[in-house]
DRENTI-503047 format. One line per field, with one value per residue (C-alpha): residue number from 0; residue in one letter; x, y, z. Coordinates in Angstrom, 3 decimals. Each point is the difference from the previous one (the first is absolute). Layout:
// residues N
nr: (NUM  ...);
rest: (A  ...);
px: (X  ...);
py: (Y  ...);
pz: (Z  ...);
END
This chain:
// residues 330
nr: (0  1  2  3  4  5  6  7  8  9  10  11  12  13  14  15  16  17  18  19  20  21  22  23  24  25  26  27  28  29  30  31  32  33  34  35  36  37  38  39  40  41  42  43  44  45  46  47  48  49  50  51  52  53  54  55  56  57  58  59  60  61  62  63  64  65  66  67  68  69  70  71  72  73  74  75  76  77  78  79  80  81  82  83  84  85  86  87  88  89  90  91  92  93  94  95  96  97  98  99  100  101  102  103  104  105  106  107  108  109  110  111  112  113  114  115  116  117  118  119  120  121  122  123  124  125  126  127  128  129  130  131  132  133  134  135  136  137  138  139  140  141  142  143  144  145  146  147  148  149  150  151  152  153  154  155  156  157  158  159  160  161  162  163  164  165  166  167  168  169  170  171  172  173  174  175  176  177  178  179  180  181  182  183  184  185  186  187  188  189  190  191  192  193  194  195  196  197  198  199  200  201  202  203  204  205  206  207  208  209  210  211  212  213  214  215  216  217  218  219  220  221  222  223  224  225  226  227  228  229  230  231  232  233  234  235  236  237  238  239  240  241  242  243  244  245  246  247  248  249  250  251  252  253  254  255  256  257  258  259  260  261  262  263  264  265  266  267  268  269  270  271  272  273  274  275  276  277  278  279  280  281  282  283  284  285  286  287  288  289  290  291  292  293  294  295  296  297  298  299  300  301  302  303  304  305  306  307  308  309  310  311  312  313  314  315  316  317  318  319  320  321  322  323  324  325  326  327  328  329);
rest: (M  E  N  A  N  I  N  L  S  I  I  I  P  T  Y  N  N  G  K  L  V  A  K  A  I  Q  S  A  S  T  Y  G  G  T  D  L  E  I  L  V  V  D  D  G  S  T  D  G  S  T  N  E  L  Q  N  I  D  P  R  V  Q  V  I  H  K  E  N  G  G  V  S  S  A  R  N  L  G  L  Q  K  A  Q  G  E  Y  V  L  F  L  D  A  D  D  Q  L  T  P  E  W  G  Q  Q  M  E  H  L  K  G  Q  D  L  I  L  F  N  Y  Q  T  S  K  G  E  I  R  N  I  N  R  Q  C  L  L  S  G  D  E  L  E  E  Y  R  C  T  M  I  S  N  P  T  K  N  L  T  V  W  G  K  F  L  R  R  Q  V  I  E  E  H  G  L  H  F  D  E  N  L  S  F  A  E  D  G  D  F  M  V  A  F  M  L  E  I  Q  S  L  Q  L  V  P  A  S  F  Y  R  Y  L  D  S  P  S  S  V  M  R  T  F  D  G  K  K  V  A  G  Y  L  D  A  L  S  M  T  T  K  R  F  E  H  Q  H  E  D  I  Q  M  A  G  A  Y  Y  V  L  M  H  V  N  V  M  M  V  R  E  V  F  D  I  N  N  P  A  S  N  R  Q  K  T  Q  Q  L  K  R  I  I  K  E  P  V  I  S  S  A  L  A  K  V  P  L  R  A  C  R  K  P  R  L  V  P  I  A  L  L  K  L  R  L  Y  C  L  A  R  M  I  F  T  L  R  S  K  E  N  H  K);
px: (-24.893  3.362  1.542  0.629  2.186  2.607  3.055  2.242  -0.355  3.261  -0.246  2.222  0.014  1.235  0.575  1.488  2.104  -0.583  1.611  1.134  -3.358  -0.812  3.120  -1.226  -3.302  1.750  1.936  -3.041  -1.740  2.190  -2.233  -2.907  -2.414  -3.492  0.032  2.076  -0.916  2.415  -1.005  1.805  -0.915  0.743  0.800  -0.973  2.518  0.233  1.968  -2.560  1.940  -2.768  -2.271  1.059  0.865  -3.200  1.068  2.868  -2.078  -3.684  0.642  1.290  -2.322  1.043  -1.456  0.230  0.117  1.213  3.585  0.560  3.123  1.009  -1.750  -3.421  0.515  0.776  -3.006  -2.351  1.614  -0.866  -3.608  -0.385  1.805  -2.172  3.034  0.549  3.515  1.676  3.400  1.375  2.072  1.663  -0.302  3.737  0.717  -0.904  -0.649  1.994  -1.402  -0.676  -1.545  -3.314  1.368  -0.242  -3.689  -0.145  1.137  -3.382  -1.762  -1.528  3.300  -0.281  3.244  2.473  3.622  2.632  3.432  0.353  2.190  2.118  2.426  2.691  -1.562  -2.333  -0.636  -0.420  -1.631  -1.644  1.737  -2.691  -3.484  -2.325  -3.231  0.272  -2.536  -0.168  3.464  1.817  -2.156  0.449  3.757  -0.132  -2.456  2.588  2.967  -2.028  -0.892  3.482  1.466  -2.627  2.313  0.629  -3.374  -2.814  -0.119  -3.644  0.794  0.908  -2.150  -3.424  -2.362  -3.299  -2.642  -2.160  2.435  -0.018  -3.704  -0.866  2.399  -0.576  3.609  0.895  3.086  0.129  -0.477  1.640  3.326  2.519  2.745  -0.057  -3.794  0.726  1.736  -2.908  -2.499  2.099  0.399  -3.577  -0.597  2.676  -1.573  -3.317  1.334  -0.549  2.076  3.129  1.392  3.851  0.833  3.803  -0.728  -0.211  -2.434  0.354  2.429  0.848  1.291  1.640  0.900  2.934  -2.758  -2.380  -1.391  1.998  3.310  -0.844  1.006  -3.044  0.146  -3.504  0.712  0.670  -3.317  -1.765  1.441  -0.621  -3.698  -0.145  1.913  -2.262  -3.151  1.516  1.372  -3.753  -0.596  2.579  -1.337  -2.445  2.050  2.038  3.479  1.787  -2.024  0.574  3.889  -0.479  -1.561  3.074  2.208  -2.582  0.506  3.870  0.349  -1.847  2.558  2.567  -2.083  -0.406  3.794  1.014  -2.631  -0.107  2.153  3.310  -1.103  2.936  -1.939  -0.948  1.897  0.124  3.182  1.093  -0.615  -3.486  -0.818  1.075  -2.134  -2.977  0.790  -0.029  -3.339  -1.625  1.088  -1.501  -3.413  -2.309  -0.604  3.684  1.333  -2.614  1.334  3.486  -0.450  -2.139  2.457  3.182  3.701  0.706  -2.691  1.633  2.793  -1.436  1.502  -3.117  -0.211  3.395  -0.869  -2.715  2.620  2.025  -2.897  -0.585  3.647  -0.327  2.957  -1.765  3.019  0.548  -3.780  0.375  2.892  -2.155  -3.212  2.113  1.562  -3.411  -1.290  2.837  -1.087  -3.635  0.923  1.921);
py: (20.737  1.581  2.878  2.913  1.541  -2.585  1.162  -3.034  -3.537  -1.663  -3.842  -2.091  -3.767  -1.955  -3.657  -1.081  3.252  0.903  3.168  0.914  0.796  2.137  2.076  0.423  1.265  2.338  1.553  0.595  1.512  2.904  1.969  1.332  0.670  -1.513  -0.824  -2.967  -3.711  -2.770  -3.238  -3.184  -3.119  -3.057  -2.875  -2.734  0.898  -2.769  1.875  2.537  2.914  2.022  -0.193  3.319  2.009  2.039  1.510  1.719  2.375  0.585  -0.016  -3.516  -2.731  -3.618  -2.211  -3.712  -2.715  -3.588  -0.342  0.550  2.083  3.636  0.396  -1.207  2.364  3.059  -0.933  0.017  3.203  1.473  -1.015  1.466  3.139  3.354  2.403  2.020  -1.474  -3.069  -0.525  -3.684  -0.069  -3.426  -1.277  -0.039  3.606  3.346  3.576  3.058  2.213  2.880  -2.278  1.824  3.059  -1.850  -0.222  3.535  -1.560  -1.964  2.331  -2.176  -1.568  -3.724  -0.732  1.732  -1.257  0.749  -1.007  -2.364  -1.160  -3.133  -0.887  1.296  3.412  1.609  -1.522  3.150  -1.102  3.386  3.418  2.417  0.777  0.085  -1.303  -2.084  -0.569  -0.578  -0.789  0.599  -2.780  -2.347  0.298  -0.405  -2.907  -1.877  0.847  -1.535  -3.137  -0.461  0.030  -1.909  -0.724  3.659  1.557  -2.596  -1.017  0.596  1.593  3.632  1.423  1.783  -1.760  1.687  -2.715  1.208  -1.345  -3.400  -0.304  1.259  -2.527  -2.948  -0.187  -2.538  -1.987  -3.474  -2.494  -2.869  1.800  -0.783  2.553  3.254  0.471  3.718  0.531  -1.600  2.191  3.247  -0.639  -0.326  3.189  1.912  -0.842  1.532  3.510  3.244  2.175  -0.625  2.352  -0.261  1.240  -0.023  -0.668  -3.308  -1.150  -3.761  -2.162  -3.223  -2.393  -2.761  -3.113  -2.318  -2.953  1.354  -2.218  1.746  -0.562  -3.495  -2.912  -2.434  -1.424  1.444  3.484  -0.980  -1.794  2.687  2.746  -1.757  -0.438  3.710  1.176  -2.214  1.731  3.635  -0.178  -0.390  3.408  1.376  -1.884  2.739  2.985  2.251  -0.685  1.996  -1.885  -3.321  0.728  1.197  -3.509  -1.700  1.883  -1.005  -3.555  0.226  1.841  -2.895  -2.382  2.060  -0.601  -3.780  -0.336  1.893  -1.000  -3.830  -1.442  1.718  0.632  -0.637  -2.207  -2.323  -3.336  -0.724  -0.142  2.720  -2.400  -0.859  3.856  0.725  -2.820  1.442  3.386  -1.348  -1.699  3.277  2.076  -2.525  0.592  1.675  3.106  0.500  -0.788  2.293  2.952  -0.720  -0.108  3.306  2.133  0.965  -0.623  3.698  0.904  -2.024  2.351  1.005  -1.920  -1.721  -1.206  -1.394  -3.679  0.049  1.125  -2.850  -2.277  1.145  -0.619  -3.499  0.881  -2.008  -0.248  3.718  0.408  -2.592  2.119  3.120  -1.563  -1.805  3.459  1.561  -2.717  0.582  3.624  -0.869  -1.917  2.806);
pz: (58.542  -0.942  2.146  -2.161  2.494  -0.116  -2.255  0.733  0.797  1.295  -0.680  2.154  -0.610  2.973  1.068  3.447  -0.085  3.758  1.030  -3.427  -1.207  3.031  -0.728  -3.523  1.112  2.678  -2.847  -2.140  2.964  0.333  -2.466  1.877  -2.697  0.121  -3.751  0.427  0.417  0.973  -1.110  1.501  -1.984  2.241  -2.360  2.402  2.702  2.678  2.710  1.137  -1.259  -1.409  3.166  1.627  -3.207  -0.139  3.511  -1.600  -2.029  -0.510  -3.843  -0.043  -1.404  0.401  -2.693  0.534  -2.759  -0.479  -1.057  -3.626  -0.529  -0.295  -3.443  1.315  3.158  -2.364  -2.195  3.239  1.155  -3.387  0.145  3.491  -0.677  -0.224  -0.617  -2.963  0.003  1.435  1.402  0.683  3.058  0.640  3.597  0.478  -1.466  1.538  -1.069  1.232  2.764  -2.549  -2.619  0.295  -1.561  -3.348  0.113  -1.496  -3.317  -0.585  -2.383  -2.569  -1.543  -0.813  1.573  2.452  0.059  2.782  0.959  3.000  2.768  0.708  2.756  -2.433  -0.334  -2.333  -3.667  -2.165  -3.110  -0.494  0.040  -0.988  0.652  -2.866  -1.568  -3.021  -2.714  -3.704  -1.716  3.478  1.558  -2.803  0.188  3.809  -0.151  -2.170  2.329  2.944  -1.706  -1.435  3.579  2.220  2.860  0.316  -0.700  0.125  3.669  1.155  3.321  0.878  -2.800  -0.078  -2.564  -0.896  0.830  -2.826  -2.592  1.749  0.112  -3.390  -1.673  2.316  1.251  2.607  1.104  -1.665  3.053  -2.216  -0.137  2.753  -1.348  -1.882  0.949  0.799  -3.134  -1.862  1.670  -0.495  -3.796  -0.205  1.866  -1.920  -3.333  0.983  1.920  -1.784  2.398  2.189  2.677  1.022  3.547  1.028  3.634  1.989  2.566  -0.159  1.675  -1.463  2.752  -1.928  2.175  -0.675  0.441  -2.547  -2.736  -2.665  1.884  0.829  -2.322  -0.474  -3.455  -0.923  -1.371  -3.555  -0.682  1.972  -2.123  -3.250  0.584  0.952  -3.155  -2.097  1.344  0.088  -3.576  -1.312  1.193  -2.578  -3.051  -1.325  1.238  -2.058  -1.195  2.890  2.687  -1.581  0.067  3.587  0.728  -1.610  2.421  2.752  -0.602  -0.195  3.259  1.598  -1.491  1.900  3.211  -0.694  -0.613  3.169  2.458  -0.896  -2.939  1.160  3.533  2.236  2.099  -3.047  0.533  -3.777  -1.721  -2.430  -3.045  1.389  0.435  -3.404  -1.506  1.817  -1.347  -3.491  0.547  1.282  -2.767  -2.449  1.607  -2.669  2.174  0.585  -3.475  -1.465  2.094  -0.580  -3.776  0.277  1.848  -2.258  1.268  -0.590  2.592  2.858  1.009  3.290  2.933  0.927  -3.547  -0.318  0.850  -2.498  -2.604  1.028  -0.474  -3.314  -0.892  1.731  2.306  2.904  2.251  0.049  0.747  2.590  1.710  0.192  1.208  2.774  0.954  0.069  2.272  2.448  -0.068  0.568  3.313  1.636);
END
């Protein structure tokens, strides 16, 4: 039976994260209210790292499952959650000591967005506090989908659980990359209200050894699978959303190029990398997006490589992707 007194469920997937997940829990525990539950989903850990976690805070529940990946862990967390809202917290991230002050914003909106912190300082995507609906919501919805690496991470947001349940939303457990973007696209297409709050409470603690900073040769295939799935969500939407979907695809081309094809740790020659680039942009999901976005719309810095691809200036595109890869490794 559901607990009507739970306002927020924090879902923390973990696998052999040891002390990191304990620190994540401790950061969440600074809020003293009883309207909170902290669901730690142990995805088949083998190091015993979750054995004592419930001793940190009585609001912690540790849910054990066989190893199945972060998407299956998040899905199980959603199944067990009782809060009106859910907040996804990665096991290697933390909340700020004052994070609980943001609980006051949970007043029936479908989605509440905030800024967040990194080791380089606060990332200020939001500069004003306002509630969006109607045309304003439609415009912001398109903006978010158009720039997924900036806006569609699943962590650090308050998501109304009713939206997730009513529309049967879940993380696709067959996707190895961009599964959070796919989930957030599905969620964004269903919301009716959105609150912007120019505050930050989430600390994203990126690691030089993280999956996204490590060359493994698997990212392109994983992203192409994900894009093929996600673009199906745009097929019957109105024209503005379909155009936003094209940008969504092309922003992931940027990611594939920077984090794999032209990654500074990729041992392939420049000629081999350029050949791979040409093969990738011929993929139907990519070529369709390239054709849909007009050249005149590619003036923003993040879209300059896309303009070069449209103009078939592959060597120049390669230079930009390589420079961005170097920045990504700093």
